[in-house]
C-alpha positions as CSV (number, residue, x, y, z in Angstrom):
1,M,-28.1,13.9,3.7
2,S,-24.8,11.9,4.1
3,L,-24.4,9.3,6.1
4,S,-22.0,9.5,9.3
5,E,-19.4,6.8,9.8
6,F,-21.7,5.7,12.5
7,D,-25.0,5.6,11.0
8,L,-23.2,3.6,7.7
9,I,-21.9,0.9,10.4
10,D,-25.4,0.3,12.0
11,R,-26.9,0.5,8.7
12,Y,-25.1,-1.7,6.8
13,F,-22.8,-4.3,8.6
14,A,-24.2,-4.5,12.4
15,H,-26.1,-7.4,11.7
16,C,-24.0,-8.9,9.0
17,G,-23.2,-12.2,8.4
18,A,-24.4,-15.6,10.9
19,L,-25.4,-15.2,14.4
20,R,-22.9,-17.1,16.4
21,P,-23.1,-18.0,20.1
22,D,-19.6,-17.2,20.1
23,V,-19.9,-13.9,19.5
24,E,-20.4,-12.0,23.0
25,L,-19.6,-8.6,21.7
26,G,-19.9,-7.5,17.8
27,V,-19.7,-4.3,15.7
28,G,-20.4,-1.4,17.6
29,D,-18.0,-1.6,20.2
30,D,-14.5,-0.8,21.0
31,A,-13.5,-4.1,20.5
32,A,-15.2,-7.3,20.1
33,L,-15.5,-10.3,22.3
34,L,-15.6,-13.6,21.2
35,I,-15.4,-16.8,23.1
36,P,-13.2,-19.6,21.3
37,A,-13.6,-23.1,21.8
38,A,-11.5,-24.7,24.4
39,G,-8.7,-26.5,23.2
40,R,-8.6,-25.4,19.4
41,R,-6.7,-23.5,17.6
42,L,-7.4,-20.6,15.4
43,A,-6.1,-19.6,12.2
44,W,-6.2,-16.1,10.9
45,A,-6.1,-14.1,7.3
46,T,-6.3,-10.9,6.1
47,D,-5.9,-9.7,2.1
48,T,-6.4,-5.9,0.9
49,L,-8.1,-5.1,-2.3
50,V,-7.5,-1.8,-4.0
51,A,-9.4,-0.5,-7.0
52,G,-7.8,-0.3,-10.1
53,R,-5.5,-2.9,-8.7
54,H,-7.4,-5.9,-7.8
55,F,-10.8,-5.2,-9.4
56,P,-11.6,-2.3,-12.0
57,E,-12.9,1.1,-10.9
58,G,-16.7,0.8,-11.3
59,A,-17.0,-2.8,-10.7
60,D,-20.3,-4.3,-9.6
61,P,-19.7,-3.6,-5.4
62,A,-21.9,-6.7,-4.6
63,A,-19.3,-8.4,-6.5
64,V,-16.4,-6.5,-4.3
65,G,-17.9,-7.6,-1.3
66,H,-18.5,-11.1,-2.3
67,K,-14.4,-11.2,-3.2
68,A,-13.4,-9.3,-0.7
69,L,-14.6,-11.9,1.8
70,A,-13.8,-15.2,-0.6
71,V,-10.5,-14.7,-1.1
72,N,-9.5,-14.9,2.7
73,L,-12.0,-17.8,2.8
74,S,-10.1,-19.4,0.8
75,D,-6.9,-19.0,2.8
76,L,-8.6,-20.5,5.4
77,A,-9.7,-23.3,3.4
78,A,-6.2,-24.2,2.6
79,M,-5.1,-24.5,6.2
80,G,-8.1,-26.9,6.7
81,A,-9.8,-24.4,8.9
82,Q,-13.6,-23.9,9.8
83,P,-14.6,-20.3,9.5
84,A,-15.8,-18.1,11.9
85,W,-15.7,-14.4,12.3
86,A,-14.3,-11.5,10.3
87,T,-13.3,-7.7,10.4
88,L,-13.8,-5.2,7.7
89,A,-11.7,-2.4,7.3
90,L,-12.9,-0.4,4.5
91,T,-11.8,2.9,3.1
92,L,-14.5,5.2,0.7
93,P,-14.1,7.7,-1.4
94,E,-17.7,8.6,-0.1
95,A,-20.4,7.1,1.2
96,E,-22.8,6.7,-1.5
97,E,-25.5,4.5,-0.3
98,A,-26.2,2.4,-3.5
99,W,-22.5,1.4,-3.7
100,L,-22.9,0.6,0.0
101,T,-26.0,-1.5,-0.5
102,G,-24.7,-3.9,-3.1
103,F,-21.7,-4.3,-1.4
104,A,-23.2,-5.3,2.1
105,A,-25.2,-7.6,0.5
106,G,-22.3,-9.3,-1.5
107,L,-20.1,-9.8,1.6
108,C,-23.0,-10.5,4.2
109,D,-25.1,-13.1,2.0
110,L,-21.3,-15.5,1.5
111,A,-20.5,-15.0,5.3
112,T,-24.1,-16.3,6.1
113,E,-23.7,-19.0,3.9
114,H,-20.1,-19.9,5.6
115,E,-21.3,-19.0,9.1
116,V,-19.4,-16.1,9.3
117,A,-20.5,-13.3,11.8
118,L,-18.7,-9.9,10.8
119,V,-17.4,-8.7,14.8
120,G,-15.9,-5.4,14.2
121,G,-13.8,-3.0,12.0
122,D,-13.1,0.2,10.9
123,T,-14.4,2.8,8.2
124,T,-12.7,6.0,6.6
125,G,-12.5,8.0,3.5
126,G,-9.8,7.9,0.8
127,P,-9.3,5.7,-2.0
128,L,-11.7,3.0,-2.5
129,T,-9.6,0.0,-0.4
130,V,-11.2,-3.3,1.4
131,T,-9.5,-5.1,3.8
132,V,-11.2,-8.5,5.4
133,G,-9.8,-10.2,8.2
134,V,-11.0,-13.9,9.0
135,A,-10.7,-15.8,11.7
136,G,-11.6,-19.8,12.2
137,F,-10.8,-23.2,14.1
138,V,-8.2,-25.6,12.8
139,D,-8.0,-29.0,14.6
140,R,-5.1,-30.5,11.9
141,P,-3.7,-27.6,10.2
142,L,-2.2,-27.7,6.5
143,P,0.7,-26.1,6.5
144,R,2.8,-25.5,2.9
145,G,5.6,-27.5,4.1
146,G,4.7,-31.3,4.4
147,A,4.8,-32.3,0.4
148,R,6.9,-35.8,0.2
149,P,8.2,-37.4,-2.8
150,G,6.0,-39.8,-4.3
151,D,2.9,-37.6,-3.0
152,G,0.4,-36.7,-5.7
153,I,-0.6,-33.4,-6.9
154,W,-4.4,-32.9,-7.0
155,V,-6.7,-29.8,-7.3
156,T,-10.2,-29.1,-7.0
157,G,-12.9,-27.8,-9.3
158,E,-11.3,-26.3,-12.4
159,L,-9.0,-23.3,-13.4
160,G,-7.8,-21.1,-15.7
161,G,-11.6,-18.9,-15.4
162,G,-10.5,-16.3,-13.0
163,G,-7.6,-15.0,-15.4
164,I,-9.7,-15.4,-18.9
165,G,-12.2,-13.7,-16.8
166,L,-10.1,-10.7,-16.3
167,E,-9.6,-10.6,-19.5
168,V,-13.3,-10.7,-20.4
169,V,-14.1,-7.7,-17.6
170,L,-11.5,-5.6,-19.0
171,G,-13.0,-6.3,-22.9
172,R,-9.5,-7.8,-24.5
173,L,-11.4,-11.0,-25.2
174,T,-15.5,-10.9,-26.2
175,P,-16.8,-14.6,-25.7
176,G,-20.1,-15.6,-26.7
177,D,-22.7,-14.2,-23.8
178,A,-23.2,-17.4,-22.1
179,D,-18.9,-18.3,-21.9
180,G,-18.6,-14.4,-21.3
181,E,-21.0,-14.6,-18.0
182,V,-19.4,-18.0,-16.8
183,L,-15.6,-16.2,-17.3
184,R,-17.3,-12.9,-15.3
185,E,-18.0,-14.4,-13.0
186,R,-15.3,-16.5,-12.2
187,Y,-13.4,-13.6,-11.8
188,Y,-15.7,-11.5,-9.5
189,R,-17.1,-14.4,-7.7
190,P,-14.8,-16.8,-6.8
191,Q,-16.3,-19.8,-4.5
192,P,-14.1,-20.8,-2.0
193,R,-13.7,-24.0,-1.1
194,V,-14.1,-24.4,2.6
195,R,-15.8,-27.4,2.8
196,A,-12.9,-29.5,0.5
197,G,-10.5,-28.3,2.4
198,R,-12.2,-29.6,6.0
199,A,-12.4,-32.5,3.9
200,L,-8.9,-32.7,3.1
201,A,-7.3,-31.8,6.4
202,R,-7.2,-35.2,7.8
203,R,-5.6,-36.8,4.2
204,A,-3.5,-34.6,2.6
205,T,0.5,-33.2,3.5
206,A,0.2,-29.5,2.2
207,A,-2.2,-27.3,0.4
208,V,-2.7,-23.7,-0.8
209,D,-5.1,-21.7,-2.9
210,V,-4.7,-20.7,-6.3
211,S,-4.8,-17.0,-5.8
212,D,-1.6,-15.9,-8.1
213,G,-1.7,-18.9,-10.6
214,L,-0.9,-22.4,-10.1
215,A,2.8,-22.4,-11.0
216,A,3.6,-19.7,-8.6
217,D,1.1,-21.3,-5.7
218,L,2.6,-24.7,-6.2
219,G,5.9,-23.6,-6.2
220,H,5.6,-22.2,-2.6
221,I,4.6,-26.0,-1.5
222,L,7.5,-27.0,-2.9
223,A,9.8,-24.5,-1.5
224,A,8.7,-24.8,1.8
225,S,8.6,-28.9,1.4
226,G,11.9,-28.8,-0.2
227,A,11.1,-30.7,-3.0
228,G,10.4,-30.6,-6.9
229,A,7.3,-31.8,-8.9
230,T,6.3,-32.7,-12.1
231,L,2.7,-31.7,-13.8
232,E,1.4,-33.4,-16.6
233,L,-0.3,-30.5,-18.5
234,V,-3.0,-32.3,-20.5
235,D,-4.2,-33.5,-17.2
236,L,-5.2,-29.9,-15.7
237,P,-9.0,-29.4,-15.3
238,L,-9.7,-26.5,-17.6
239,V,-12.8,-23.9,-17.2
240,P,-14.5,-25.4,-20.2
241,A,-15.8,-21.7,-21.1
242,G,-12.1,-20.2,-21.1
243,V,-11.4,-22.9,-23.4
244,R,-14.2,-21.7,-25.8
245,A,-13.4,-18.2,-25.2
246,A,-9.4,-18.1,-25.6
247,G,-8.1,-21.7,-26.9
248,E,-7.1,-24.6,-25.3
249,E,-3.2,-23.1,-24.7
250,V,-4.5,-19.7,-23.6
251,A,-6.2,-21.2,-21.3
252,R,-3.6,-23.6,-19.8
253,Q,-1.4,-20.7,-19.5
254,A,-4.1,-19.1,-17.6
255,A,-4.3,-21.8,-15.4
256,L,-0.6,-21.6,-14.8
257,A,0.0,-18.2,-14.5
258,G,-3.2,-16.4,-14.6
259,G,-4.2,-16.2,-11.1
260,D,-7.9,-15.5,-9.0
261,D,-8.9,-19.2,-9.5
262,Y,-9.2,-19.7,-5.4
263,E,-9.0,-23.7,-6.0
264,L,-7.3,-26.0,-3.9
265,V,-4.1,-27.7,-4.7
266,V,-3.0,-30.5,-2.0
267,T,-0.5,-33.2,-1.6
268,L,-1.8,-36.5,-1.3
269,P,-0.2,-40.0,-0.2
270,P,-1.2,-42.5,-2.7
271,A,-2.5,-44.6,-0.4
272,V,-5.4,-41.7,0.6
273,E,-5.7,-40.8,-2.6
274,E,-9.5,-42.7,-3.8
275,E,-10.6,-41.5,0.0
276,A,-9.7,-38.1,-0.5
277,V,-11.6,-38.3,-4.1
278,A,-14.7,-39.4,-2.5
279,A,-14.6,-37.2,0.6
280,V,-14.5,-34.0,-1.7
281,A,-17.8,-35.3,-4.1
282,E,-19.1,-35.6,-0.5
283,T,-19.2,-31.6,-0.5
284,G,-20.3,-31.2,-4.0
285,G,-16.9,-30.8,-5.1
286,T,-13.9,-32.2,-7.6
287,L,-10.6,-33.6,-7.2
288,T,-8.4,-33.9,-10.1
289,R,-4.7,-35.4,-10.0
290,I,-2.3,-33.5,-11.9
291,G,1.2,-34.6,-10.9
292,T,4.2,-36.0,-8.6
293,I,6.4,-34.3,-5.8
294,D,9.7,-35.8,-6.9
295,P,12.7,-35.4,-4.7
296,E,15.0,-33.3,-7.6
297,P,14.0,-29.3,-6.9
298,G,12.3,-27.5,-9.6
299,L,9.1,-27.4,-11.1
300,R,8.4,-29.4,-14.5
301,G,5.7,-30.0,-17.2
302,R,5.1,-32.9,-19.3
303,G,3.2,-32.1,-22.2
304,A,0.9,-34.7,-25.0
305,D,4.1,-35.8,-26.5
306,G,6.0,-36.9,-23.5
307,H,8.5,-33.7,-23.2
308,V,9.1,-32.7,-20.1
309,A,10.7,-29.1,-19.5
310,L,11.0,-26.7,-16.6
311,L,7.9,-24.4,-16.2
312,A,8.4,-21.1,-15.0
313,A,7.2,-20.1,-11.4
314,G,5.4,-16.7,-12.9
315,G,2.2,-15.8,-11.4
316,H,0.5,-12.3,-10.1
317,D,3.0,-10.2,-8.3
318,H,1.5,-7.1,-6.2
319,F,4.8,-5.2,-6.8
320,R,5.3,-5.8,-10.4
321,R,4.2,-3.0,-12.8
322,D,3.5,-5.1,-16.2
323,P,4.7,-2.5,-19.4
């Protein structure tokens, strides 16, 4: 027997994520009733994933659910926010129970991990499309426009795994079993750096998450701040499995332009760098210095031989059609 829209909502999403005291009324009514904390600002982010565009047709539904929420949590992390609530708009070709079970598990498990409650949304029929919105509280926001000349450029975690992972998922690269699994996980199940973002919120001058590639996303900071930057290319922290699978140079290009890494890039005044590294370490994360903000516009890269050259700011573009 096929599920009705309301059966689907009640079975898979009515109790998704954390139980929060600031949710007066959640999934199942015309609108959610939420109780924001007095005197605190709200941060809101929304992302849409389309089958065949943002994830391959036939992808593991649990991975799709995880990633749909993770990419939004990553945006809140870049703002230094603590996530609280989420909404889900789900367009389905048909209501397949096995698919819905996996999708709900992937989304709801990550929501619970980050103390997020699913509070509303919509379901409808059509090409598979997932739109998630997330809201959270922010005390000291981290906009993109605060970087100043002399600030260090730092990145959480490791880069390049998302872009190389997509090559593995598409069958264009076939590493060994262990490295292949690591890279597929990096693509399908990015880990939003929410705790690191909170640790950096009172220390960094600007931040952005790496969704479209380091060069493109750092470029947003530079444009908003009216500044330039020089990256030390040999200092980029690359995913070791990606280096083994594709070679160091390809892995470095994946870090610069591949996207899907969902790490945070932040700018830090020299006086707080040591403190920031320690604060991120307390969250279980790592922070690596990869360059410096310059007064001169443009993004430059310094190679191992000391040569400095302009870097292309290319990255993923939703409206660009690759040949």
